[in-house]
VMD Tcl script that builds the backbone (N, CA, C; Angstrom):
set m [mol new atoms 486]
animate dup $m
set s [atomselect $m all]
$s set {name element resname resid chain x y z} {
  {N N MET 1 A 100.137 73.638 124.831}
  {CA C MET 1 A 101.482 73.913 124.633}
  {C C MET 1 A 102.532 72.509 124.831}
  {N N LYS 2 A 102.227 71.840 125.445}
  {CA C LYS 2 A 102.778 70.705 125.561}
  {C C LYS 2 A 103.071 69.735 124.271}
  {N N LYS 3 A 101.478 69.723 123.710}
  {CA C LYS 3 A 101.410 68.970 122.201}
  {C C LYS 3 A 102.219 70.009 121.236}
  {N N VAL 4 A 102.483 71.098 121.366}
  {CA C VAL 4 A 103.056 71.912 119.953}
  {C C VAL 4 A 104.777 71.540 120.645}
  {N N LEU 5 A 104.993 71.403 121.801}
  {CA C LEU 5 A 106.581 71.534 121.711}
  {C C LEU 5 A 106.901 69.813 121.306}
  {N N THR 6 A 105.934 69.280 121.591}
  {CA C THR 6 A 105.894 67.306 121.547}
  {C C THR 6 A 106.412 67.250 120.171}
  {N N ARG 7 A 105.189 67.789 118.764}
  {CA C ARG 7 A 105.105 68.050 117.671}
  {C C ARG 7 A 106.329 69.072 117.227}
  {N N THR 8 A 106.696 69.727 117.945}
  {CA C THR 8 A 107.829 70.511 116.992}
  {C C THR 8 A 109.113 69.682 117.086}
  {N N GLY 9 A 109.415 69.276 118.475}
  {CA C GLY 9 A 110.516 67.980 118.541}
  {C C GLY 9 A 110.847 66.949 117.433}
  {N N LEU 10 A 109.581 66.672 117.885}
  {CA C LEU 10 A 109.356 65.265 116.769}
  {C C LEU 10 A 109.632 65.338 115.417}
  {N N ALA 11 A 109.133 67.131 114.921}
  {CA C ALA 11 A 109.566 67.402 113.583}
  {C C ALA 11 A 111.010 67.671 113.017}
  {N N LEU 12 A 111.556 68.189 114.348}
  {CA C LEU 12 A 112.807 68.629 114.590}
  {C C LEU 12 A 113.650 67.217 114.050}
  {N N LEU 13 A 113.438 66.315 115.341}
  {CA C LEU 13 A 113.992 64.794 114.850}
  {C C LEU 13 A 113.921 64.252 113.961}
  {N N GLY 14 A 112.506 64.239 112.785}
  {CA C GLY 14 A 112.476 63.644 111.677}
  {C C GLY 14 A 113.308 64.442 110.720}
  {N N ILE 15 A 113.688 65.813 110.771}
  {CA C ILE 15 A 114.264 66.609 110.085}
  {C C ILE 15 A 115.812 65.980 110.245}
  {N N LEU 16 A 116.193 66.076 111.187}
  {CA C LEU 16 A 117.566 65.556 111.701}
  {C C LEU 16 A 118.008 64.447 111.047}
  {N N VAL 17 A 117.147 63.078 110.698}
  {CA C VAL 17 A 116.833 61.873 110.474}
  {C C VAL 17 A 117.330 62.083 109.078}
  {N N LEU 18 A 116.023 63.049 108.268}
  {CA C LEU 18 A 116.153 62.637 106.747}
  {C C LEU 18 A 117.580 63.581 106.368}
  {N N ILE 19 A 118.067 64.524 107.140}
  {CA C ILE 19 A 119.061 64.701 106.275}
  {C C ILE 19 A 120.465 64.113 106.491}
  {N N GLN 20 A 120.598 63.160 107.351}
  {CA C GLN 20 A 121.420 62.335 107.047}
  {C C GLN 20 A 121.778 61.316 105.640}
  {N N LEU 21 A 120.554 61.327 104.935}
  {CA C LEU 21 A 120.640 60.575 103.500}
  {C C LEU 21 A 121.426 61.526 102.826}
  {N N TRP 22 A 121.743 62.575 102.673}
  {CA C TRP 22 A 122.191 63.408 102.022}
  {C C TRP 22 A 123.818 63.643 102.513}
  {N N ARG 23 A 124.661 62.407 101.753}
  {CA C ARG 23 A 126.164 62.217 102.223}
  {C C ARG 23 A 127.272 62.865 101.218}
  {N N PRO 24 A 127.673 63.936 101.876}
  {CA C PRO 24 A 128.660 64.449 100.802}
  {C C PRO 24 A 129.851 63.717 100.631}
  {N N SER 25 A 131.019 63.845 99.415}
  {CA C SER 25 A 132.096 62.746 99.419}
  {C C SER 25 A 133.039 63.130 100.489}
  {N N ARG 26 A 133.624 62.096 100.415}
  {CA C ARG 26 A 134.494 62.115 101.415}
  {C C ARG 26 A 135.455 61.336 101.148}
  {N N GLU 27 A 136.312 61.727 99.658}
  {CA C GLU 27 A 137.124 61.035 98.485}
  {C C GLU 27 A 138.373 61.362 99.562}
  {N N ASN 28 A 139.371 60.346 99.766}
  {CA C ASN 28 A 140.874 60.522 99.543}
  {C C ASN 28 A 141.463 59.679 98.093}
  {N N PRO 29 A 141.484 60.802 97.052}
  {CA C PRO 29 A 142.372 60.191 95.902}
  {C C PRO 29 A 143.506 59.937 95.957}
  {N N PRO 30 A 143.931 58.855 95.404}
  {CA C PRO 30 A 145.425 58.166 95.158}
  {C C PRO 30 A 146.422 59.082 95.526}
  {N N VAL 31 A 147.469 59.203 96.424}
  {CA C VAL 31 A 148.330 60.208 96.318}
  {C C VAL 31 A 150.123 59.281 95.866}
  {N N ARG 32 A 150.029 60.118 94.503}
  {CA C ARG 32 A 151.704 59.687 93.667}
  {C C ARG 32 A 152.323 60.275 94.557}
  {N N PRO 33 A 153.076 59.499 95.230}
  {CA C PRO 33 A 154.385 60.270 96.143}
  {C C PRO 33 A 155.234 61.109 95.457}
  {N N GLN 34 A 155.709 60.991 94.359}
  {CA C GLN 34 A 156.675 61.687 93.491}
  {C C GLN 34 A 155.823 63.472 93.351}
  {N N ASP 35 A 154.701 63.248 93.489}
  {CA C ASP 35 A 154.008 64.552 92.810}
  {C C ASP 35 A 153.666 65.354 94.361}
  {N N THR 36 A 153.756 65.145 95.448}
  {CA C THR 36 A 153.740 65.434 96.847}
  {C C THR 36 A 154.631 66.848 97.049}
  {N N ILE 37 A 154.466 67.577 97.738}
  {CA C ILE 37 A 154.913 68.479 98.215}
  {C C ILE 37 A 156.676 68.594 98.606}
  {N N GLU 38 A 156.643 67.560 99.647}
  {CA C GLU 38 A 157.820 66.791 100.125}
  {C C GLU 38 A 158.622 66.233 99.045}
  {N N ALA 39 A 158.225 65.563 97.762}
  {CA C ALA 39 A 158.840 65.331 97.000}
  {C C ALA 39 A 159.293 66.365 96.025}
  {N N ARG 40 A 158.767 67.426 95.776}
  {CA C ARG 40 A 159.079 68.554 94.760}
  {C C ARG 40 A 159.675 69.906 95.453}
  {N N THR 41 A 159.922 69.657 96.486}
  {CA C THR 41 A 160.776 70.647 97.331}
  {C C THR 41 A 161.729 70.468 98.350}
  {N N SER 42 A 162.843 71.171 98.830}
  {CA C SER 42 A 163.822 70.771 99.563}
  {C C SER 42 A 163.023 71.239 101.014}
  {N N MET 43 A 162.376 70.176 101.968}
  {CA C MET 43 A 161.475 70.494 102.996}
  {C C MET 43 A 162.505 69.803 104.150}
  {N N PRO 44 A 162.885 70.554 105.230}
  {CA C PRO 44 A 163.130 69.908 106.240}
  {C C PRO 44 A 162.166 68.794 106.869}
  {N N PRO 45 A 162.607 68.075 107.621}
  {CA C PRO 45 A 161.492 67.095 108.442}
  {C C PRO 45 A 161.024 68.154 109.310}
  {N N GLY 46 A 161.123 68.792 109.921}
  {CA C GLY 46 A 160.540 69.880 111.204}
  {C C GLY 46 A 159.522 70.456 110.290}
  {N N ILE 47 A 159.385 71.080 108.945}
  {CA C ILE 47 A 158.518 71.782 108.345}
  {C C ILE 47 A 157.683 70.608 108.034}
  {N N ALA 48 A 158.072 69.168 107.396}
  {CA C ALA 48 A 156.902 68.513 106.821}
  {C C ALA 48 A 156.335 68.108 108.290}
  {N N SER 49 A 156.881 67.776 109.665}
  {CA C SER 49 A 155.985 67.478 110.646}
  {C C SER 49 A 154.889 68.750 111.126}
  {N N ILE 50 A 155.043 70.236 110.921}
  {CA C ILE 50 A 154.168 71.066 111.242}
  {C C ILE 50 A 152.875 70.752 109.983}
  {N N LEU 51 A 153.486 70.881 109.055}
  {CA C LEU 51 A 152.509 70.870 107.702}
  {C C LEU 51 A 151.881 69.720 107.809}
  {N N HIS 52 A 152.245 68.346 108.107}
  {CA C HIS 52 A 151.417 67.411 108.427}
  {C C HIS 52 A 150.277 67.263 109.436}
  {N N ARG 53 A 150.520 67.979 110.565}
  {CA C ARG 53 A 149.441 68.138 111.523}
  {C C ARG 53 A 149.040 69.505 111.637}
  {N N ALA 54 A 149.013 70.366 110.912}
  {CA C ALA 54 A 148.155 71.604 110.724}
  {C C ALA 54 A 147.829 72.017 109.456}
  {N N CYS 55 A 148.130 71.057 108.266}
  {CA C CYS 55 A 147.469 71.406 107.033}
  {C C CYS 55 A 146.768 70.077 106.576}
  {N N ARG 56 A 147.479 68.960 106.548}
  {CA C ARG 56 A 147.121 67.596 105.761}
  {C C ARG 56 A 145.562 67.570 105.689}
  {N N ASP 57 A 144.972 67.866 106.851}
  {CA C ASP 57 A 143.492 66.975 106.413}
  {C C ASP 57 A 142.549 68.106 105.939}
  {N N CYS 58 A 142.871 69.526 105.461}
  {CA C CYS 58 A 142.549 70.133 104.146}
  {C C CYS 58 A 143.090 70.484 103.160}
  {N N HIS 59 A 144.362 70.179 103.346}
  {CA C HIS 59 A 144.741 70.578 102.026}
  {C C HIS 59 A 145.830 69.550 101.686}
  {N N SER 60 A 145.281 68.300 101.453}
  {CA C SER 60 A 145.726 66.841 100.644}
  {C C SER 60 A 144.809 66.018 100.558}
  {N N HIS 61 A 145.392 65.212 100.113}
  {CA C HIS 61 A 144.516 64.021 99.428}
  {C C HIS 61 A 144.565 62.843 100.758}
  {N N GLU 62 A 145.173 63.263 101.914}
  {CA C GLU 62 A 145.389 62.649 102.763}
  {C C GLU 62 A 144.314 62.570 103.926}
  {N N THR 63 A 143.551 63.376 104.097}
  {CA C THR 63 A 142.363 63.579 105.041}
  {C C THR 63 A 141.913 62.432 106.313}
  {N N ALA 64 A 142.127 62.690 107.392}
  {CA C ALA 64 A 141.868 62.002 108.360}
  {C C ALA 64 A 140.326 62.061 108.604}
  {N N TRP 65 A 139.287 61.676 108.082}
  {CA C TRP 65 A 137.774 62.094 108.199}
  {C C TRP 65 A 137.330 61.790 109.897}
  {N N PRO 66 A 137.029 63.001 110.390}
  {CA C PRO 66 A 136.526 62.450 111.690}
  {C C PRO 66 A 135.317 61.592 111.887}
  {N N TRP 67 A 135.263 61.166 112.784}
  {CA C TRP 67 A 133.781 60.335 113.272}
  {C C TRP 67 A 132.560 61.820 112.889}
  {N N TYR 68 A 132.930 62.675 113.285}
  {CA C TYR 68 A 131.519 64.009 113.437}
  {C C TYR 68 A 131.233 64.193 112.071}
  {N N GLY 69 A 132.506 64.007 111.137}
  {CA C GLY 69 A 132.142 64.039 109.624}
  {C C GLY 69 A 130.951 62.944 109.048}
  {N N ASN 70 A 130.859 62.287 109.923}
  {CA C ASN 70 A 129.507 61.240 109.821}
  {C C ASN 70 A 128.048 61.783 109.620}
  {N N VAL 71 A 127.942 62.980 110.232}
  {CA C VAL 71 A 126.761 63.577 110.985}
  {C C VAL 71 A 126.596 64.823 110.449}
  {N N ALA 72 A 125.365 64.799 109.202}
  {CA C ALA 72 A 125.042 65.986 109.115}
  {C C ALA 72 A 124.044 66.886 109.959}
  {N N PRO 73 A 124.046 68.088 110.160}
  {CA C PRO 73 A 125.023 69.013 109.107}
  {C C PRO 73 A 126.493 69.308 109.025}
  {N N VAL 74 A 127.181 68.571 110.149}
  {CA C VAL 74 A 128.538 68.845 110.164}
  {C C VAL 74 A 129.623 68.536 109.179}
  {N N SER 75 A 128.618 67.178 108.623}
  {CA C SER 75 A 129.555 66.451 107.530}
  {C C SER 75 A 129.658 67.477 106.792}
  {N N TRP 76 A 128.293 68.329 106.191}
  {CA C TRP 76 A 128.717 69.109 105.247}
  {C C TRP 76 A 129.685 70.460 105.470}
  {N N ILE 77 A 130.009 70.630 106.403}
  {CA C ILE 77 A 131.002 71.565 106.546}
  {C C ILE 77 A 132.004 71.008 106.473}
  {N N VAL 78 A 132.569 70.188 107.121}
  {CA C VAL 78 A 133.728 69.365 107.105}
  {C C VAL 78 A 134.212 69.231 105.607}
  {N N ALA 79 A 133.120 68.526 104.714}
  {CA C ALA 79 A 133.624 67.910 103.491}
  {C C ALA 79 A 133.595 69.477 102.567}
  {N N HIS 80 A 133.279 70.480 102.880}
  {CA C HIS 80 A 133.160 72.040 102.049}
  {C C HIS 80 A 134.686 72.276 102.698}
  {N N ASP 81 A 135.120 72.336 103.759}
  {CA C ASP 81 A 136.473 72.973 103.672}
  {C C ASP 81 A 137.381 72.398 103.341}
  {N N VAL 82 A 137.224 70.690 103.303}
  {CA C VAL 82 A 138.721 69.804 102.487}
  {C C VAL 82 A 138.423 69.951 101.283}
  {N N GLN 83 A 137.047 70.674 100.562}
  {CA C GLN 83 A 136.858 70.408 99.168}
  {C C GLN 83 A 137.803 72.338 98.934}
  {N N GLU 84 A 137.129 73.107 99.537}
  {CA C GLU 84 A 137.743 74.247 99.439}
  {C C GLU 84 A 139.390 74.151 99.826}
  {N N GLY 85 A 139.990 73.562 100.932}
  {CA C GLY 85 A 141.460 73.292 100.835}
  {C C GLY 85 A 141.919 72.851 99.684}
  {N N ARG 86 A 141.306 71.977 99.304}
  {CA C ARG 86 A 142.215 71.362 98.159}
  {C C ARG 86 A 142.285 72.262 96.806}
  {N N GLU 87 A 141.346 73.117 96.699}
  {CA C GLU 87 A 140.904 73.926 95.785}
  {C C GLU 87 A 142.331 74.821 95.482}
  {N N HIS 88 A 142.631 75.574 96.936}
  {CA C HIS 88 A 143.379 76.689 97.143}
  {C C HIS 88 A 144.819 76.165 97.215}
  {N N LEU 89 A 145.039 75.281 97.915}
  {CA C LEU 89 A 146.317 74.520 98.280}
  {C C LEU 89 A 146.477 72.851 98.307}
  {N N ASN 90 A 146.750 72.023 97.359}
  {CA C ASN 90 A 147.041 70.848 97.643}
  {C C ASN 90 A 148.065 70.155 97.458}
  {N N LEU 91 A 149.065 69.785 98.819}
  {CA C LEU 91 A 150.082 69.408 98.952}
  {C C LEU 91 A 150.237 68.144 98.377}
  {N N SER 92 A 149.344 67.497 97.997}
  {CA C SER 92 A 149.360 66.365 97.550}
  {C C SER 92 A 149.529 65.824 95.881}
  {N N THR 93 A 149.203 67.359 95.212}
  {CA C THR 93 A 149.557 67.255 93.804}
  {C C THR 93 A 150.295 68.317 93.925}
  {N N TRP 94 A 151.139 68.489 94.212}
  {CA C TRP 94 A 152.221 69.900 94.229}
  {C C TRP 94 A 153.062 69.941 92.999}
  {N N ALA 95 A 153.141 68.996 92.249}
  {CA C ALA 95 A 153.713 69.003 90.950}
  {C C ALA 95 A 153.117 69.571 89.677}
  {N N GLN 96 A 151.352 69.532 90.137}
  {CA C GLN 96 A 151.023 70.668 88.860}
  {C C GLN 96 A 151.401 71.986 88.981}
  {N N TYR 97 A 151.941 72.606 90.273}
  {CA C TYR 97 A 152.007 74.153 89.981}
  {C C TYR 97 A 153.345 74.510 89.517}
  {N N GLY 98 A 154.013 73.763 89.276}
  {CA C GLY 98 A 155.483 74.093 88.754}
  {C C GLY 98 A 156.248 75.120 89.587}
  {N N ASN 99 A 157.391 75.819 89.223}
  {CA C ASN 99 A 157.971 76.646 89.828}
  {C C ASN 99 A 157.737 77.862 90.174}
  {N N GLU 100 A 157.347 78.640 89.179}
  {CA C GLU 100 A 156.566 79.956 89.495}
  {C C GLU 100 A 155.562 79.817 90.128}
  {N N ASP 101 A 154.273 78.989 90.035}
  {CA C ASP 101 A 153.364 78.733 90.911}
  {C C ASP 101 A 153.835 78.586 92.172}
  {N N GLY 102 A 154.257 77.600 92.198}
  {CA C GLY 102 A 154.804 76.883 93.838}
  {C C GLY 102 A 155.476 77.619 94.358}
  {N N ALA 103 A 156.087 78.868 94.071}
  {CA C ALA 103 A 156.870 80.230 94.658}
  {C C ALA 103 A 155.873 81.079 95.041}
  {N N LEU 104 A 154.846 81.039 94.643}
  {CA C LEU 104 A 153.339 81.914 94.648}
  {C C LEU 104 A 152.564 81.280 96.042}
  {N N HIS 105 A 152.231 79.998 95.610}
  {CA C HIS 105 A 151.714 79.537 96.848}
  {C C HIS 105 A 152.434 79.800 98.083}
  {N N LEU 106 A 153.759 79.327 98.151}
  {CA C LEU 106 A 154.473 79.021 99.287}
  {C C LEU 106 A 154.037 80.567 99.758}
  {N N GLY 107 A 154.469 81.595 99.140}
  {CA C GLY 107 A 154.429 83.074 99.720}
  {C C GLY 107 A 152.868 82.994 100.506}
  {N N GLU 108 A 151.565 82.569 99.609}
  {CA C GLU 108 A 150.524 82.644 100.429}
  {C C GLU 108 A 150.216 82.065 101.433}
  {N N VAL 109 A 151.328 80.652 101.737}
  {CA C VAL 109 A 150.862 79.899 102.876}
  {C C VAL 109 A 151.722 80.968 103.867}
  {N N CYS 110 A 152.806 81.453 103.943}
  {CA C CYS 110 A 153.188 82.223 104.974}
  {C C CYS 110 A 152.321 83.010 105.361}
  {N N LYS 111 A 151.990 83.860 104.583}
  {CA C LYS 111 A 150.740 84.809 104.825}
  {C C LYS 111 A 149.486 84.428 105.601}
  {N N GLU 112 A 148.687 83.320 105.066}
  {CA C GLU 112 A 147.951 82.829 105.678}
  {C C GLU 112 A 148.508 82.427 107.169}
  {N N VAL 113 A 149.411 81.932 107.223}
  {CA C VAL 113 A 150.010 81.353 108.554}
  {C C VAL 113 A 150.100 82.493 109.677}
  {N N ARG 114 A 150.940 83.489 109.137}
  {CA C ARG 114 A 151.220 84.506 109.854}
  {C C ARG 114 A 150.076 85.196 110.537}
  {N N SER 115 A 149.092 85.653 109.380}
  {CA C SER 115 A 147.910 86.681 109.772}
  {C C SER 115 A 147.194 85.698 110.862}
  {N N GLY 116 A 146.874 84.730 111.030}
  {CA C GLY 116 A 146.412 83.565 111.386}
  {C C GLY 116 A 145.357 83.092 111.146}
  {N N ALA 117 A 145.073 83.375 109.919}
  {CA C ALA 117 A 143.974 82.713 109.288}
  {C C ALA 117 A 143.776 81.007 109.029}
  {N N MET 118 A 145.310 80.804 109.074}
  {CA C MET 118 A 145.220 79.233 109.046}
  {C C MET 118 A 146.100 78.674 109.926}
  {N N PRO 119 A 145.763 77.707 110.593}
  {CA C PRO 119 A 144.890 76.559 109.947}
  {C C PRO 119 A 143.767 77.402 110.875}
  {N N MET 120 A 142.243 77.428 110.544}
  {CA C MET 120 A 141.274 77.861 110.193}
  {C C MET 120 A 140.564 77.754 111.955}
  {N N GLY 121 A 140.161 78.807 112.414}
  {CA C GLY 121 A 140.076 78.502 113.928}
  {C C GLY 121 A 139.183 77.907 114.257}
  {N N ARG 122 A 138.161 77.621 113.566}
  {CA C ARG 122 A 137.161 76.493 114.025}
  {C C ARG 122 A 137.585 74.861 113.905}
  {N N TYR 123 A 138.780 74.733 113.032}
  {CA C TYR 123 A 139.330 73.353 113.198}
  {C C TYR 123 A 140.410 73.453 114.178}
  {N N VAL 124 A 141.032 74.383 114.707}
  {CA C VAL 124 A 142.180 74.092 115.722}
  {C C VAL 124 A 141.153 73.731 116.985}
  {N N ARG 125 A 140.029 74.556 117.141}
  {CA C ARG 125 A 139.109 74.304 118.371}
  {C C ARG 125 A 139.179 72.533 118.802}
  {N N VAL 126 A 138.941 72.196 117.686}
  {CA C VAL 126 A 138.428 70.509 117.241}
  {C C VAL 126 A 140.087 70.086 117.121}
  {N N HIS 127 A 140.788 70.560 116.710}
  {CA C HIS 127 A 141.785 69.563 117.136}
  {C C HIS 127 A 143.165 70.859 117.257}
  {N N PRO 128 A 143.418 70.575 118.689}
  {CA C PRO 128 A 144.061 71.404 119.390}
  {C C PRO 128 A 145.689 71.344 119.150}
  {N N GLU 129 A 146.023 70.386 118.654}
  {CA C GLU 129 A 147.552 69.445 117.721}
  {C C GLU 129 A 147.786 70.503 116.703}
  {N N ALA 130 A 146.864 71.383 116.193}
  {CA C ALA 130 A 147.171 71.583 114.522}
  {C C ALA 130 A 147.215 73.151 115.084}
  {N N ALA 131 A 147.297 73.798 116.261}
  {CA C ALA 131 A 147.560 74.965 116.412}
  {C C ALA 131 A 149.149 75.400 116.335}
  {N N LEU 132 A 149.395 76.418 115.325}
  {CA C LEU 132 A 150.725 76.336 115.136}
  {C C LEU 132 A 151.250 77.912 116.609}
  {N N SER 133 A 152.548 77.619 117.039}
  {CA C SER 133 A 152.875 78.465 117.977}
  {C C SER 133 A 154.004 79.519 116.768}
  {N N GLU 134 A 154.258 80.592 117.917}
  {CA C GLU 134 A 154.837 81.675 116.994}
  {C C GLU 134 A 156.243 80.786 116.271}
  {N N ASP 135 A 156.653 80.079 117.241}
  {CA C ASP 135 A 158.268 79.486 116.875}
  {C C ASP 135 A 157.865 78.680 115.054}
  {N N ASP 136 A 156.323 77.813 115.404}
  {CA C ASP 136 A 155.939 77.462 113.763}
  {C C ASP 136 A 155.757 78.436 113.064}
  {N N ARG 137 A 154.967 79.336 113.207}
  {CA C ARG 137 A 154.811 80.452 111.708}
  {C C ARG 137 A 156.275 80.830 111.589}
  {N N ARG 138 A 157.037 81.391 112.168}
  {CA C ARG 138 A 158.142 81.542 111.962}
  {C C ARG 138 A 159.003 80.734 111.166}
  {N N ALA 139 A 159.095 79.587 111.514}
  {CA C ALA 139 A 159.521 78.299 110.793}
  {C C ALA 139 A 159.315 78.317 109.437}
  {N N ILE 140 A 157.565 78.345 109.335}
  {CA C ILE 140 A 157.214 77.813 108.172}
  {C C ILE 140 A 157.353 78.902 106.997}
  {N N CYS 141 A 157.135 80.516 107.733}
  {CA C CYS 141 A 157.654 81.571 106.652}
  {C C CYS 141 A 158.941 81.705 106.542}
  {N N GLU 142 A 160.282 81.290 107.324}
  {CA C GLU 142 A 161.176 81.435 106.493}
  {C C GLU 142 A 161.694 80.317 105.693}
  {N N TRP 143 A 160.999 78.991 105.679}
  {CA C TRP 143 A 161.504 78.287 104.649}
  {C C TRP 143 A 160.370 78.481 103.554}
  {N N THR 144 A 159.179 78.755 103.584}
  {CA C THR 144 A 158.808 79.533 102.438}
  {C C THR 144 A 159.337 80.406 101.920}
  {N N ARG 145 A 160.130 81.343 102.520}
  {CA C ARG 145 A 160.825 82.723 102.002}
  {C C ARG 145 A 161.687 82.307 101.009}
  {N N ASP 146 A 162.714 81.272 101.594}
  {CA C ASP 146 A 163.781 80.138 101.109}
  {C C ASP 146 A 163.689 79.586 99.990}
  {N N GLU 147 A 162.697 78.639 100.378}
  {CA C GLU 147 A 162.331 77.149 99.324}
  {C C GLU 147 A 161.535 78.482 97.893}
  {N N GLY 148 A 160.909 79.231 98.242}
  {CA C GLY 148 A 160.428 80.127 96.876}
  {C C GLY 148 A 161.099 80.656 95.981}
  {N N LYS 149 A 162.392 81.641 96.559}
  {CA C LYS 149 A 163.636 81.948 96.028}
  {C C LYS 149 A 164.175 80.768 95.095}
  {N N ARG 150 A 164.140 79.647 96.179}
  {CA C ARG 150 A 165.188 78.746 95.022}
  {C C ARG 150 A 164.160 77.744 94.319}
  {N N LEU 151 A 163.041 77.964 94.199}
  {CA C LEU 151 A 162.018 77.327 93.233}
  {C C LEU 151 A 162.125 78.476 91.478}
  {N N LEU 152 A 162.217 79.566 92.329}
  {CA C LEU 152 A 162.044 80.975 91.339}
  {C C LEU 152 A 163.650 80.301 90.644}
  {N N SER 153 A 164.652 80.590 91.403}
  {CA C SER 153 A 165.928 80.991 90.724}
  {C C SER 153 A 166.386 79.227 89.679}
  {N N SER 154 A 165.397 78.501 89.823}
  {CA C SER 154 A 165.496 77.346 88.990}
  {C C SER 154 A 164.460 77.211 88.194}
  {N N ALA 155 A 163.727 77.921 87.842}
  {CA C ALA 155 A 162.577 78.372 87.288}
  {C C ALA 155 A 162.911 78.546 85.686}
  {N N THR 156 A 162.581 77.562 84.720}
  {CA C THR 156 A 162.172 77.711 83.329}
  {C C THR 156 A 161.136 77.585 82.949}
  {N N PRO 157 A 160.581 78.131 81.326}
  {CA C PRO 157 A 159.024 77.985 81.798}
  {C C PRO 157 A 159.063 76.521 81.249}
  {N N GLY 158 A 157.413 76.656 81.794}
  {CA C GLY 158 A 157.316 74.984 81.289}
  {C C GLY 158 A 157.686 73.753 81.915}
  {N N THR 159 A 158.576 74.118 83.283}
  {CA C THR 159 A 159.099 73.099 84.020}
  {C C THR 159 A 158.740 73.294 85.351}
  {N N ALA 160 A 158.394 72.143 86.171}
  {CA C ALA 160 A 158.386 71.979 87.620}
  {C C ALA 160 A 159.501 71.759 88.347}
  {N N ALA 161 A 159.091 71.843 89.758}
  {CA C ALA 161 A 160.488 71.684 90.481}
  {C C ALA 161 A 160.914 70.200 90.561}
  {N N PRO 162 A 161.954 70.047 90.949}
  {CA C PRO 162 A 162.533 68.294 90.846}
  {C C PRO 162 A 162.033 67.325 91.774}
}
mol reanalyze $m
mol bondsrecalc $m
mol representation Tube
mol addrep $m
């Protein structure tokens, strides 16, 4: 029985070492300041601060990759979450959305934040500073509503926010 446990342990250790060879991309593409949500919307500093601490790591090209993001299989989960986050909403490339899409995305931000789906629970467990208070949620939803209206009122086909 002891030999079986030893061999199993060594096999698992070997697998753990081997999976370290598969490294997901941890790229942070360059950020063009004029394309960010801060530059393209009327964002108060308080909202910018909330978005920075709760959303930036997964929804921008300014991800602060954690040390544990170097260890498989956790690295795969972290890289996947960042890739998915950037695909759904990227605060660094906000200019690509234009006014109408931007307003839709802002509505989704409020919906996700209000429901508690964002930031993700597993992210908040490791990054407690990202947790949103009720006041944070309310402020985000008020801003996204008002900014969405502003974007839609200035929307003309084929234009982006200022």
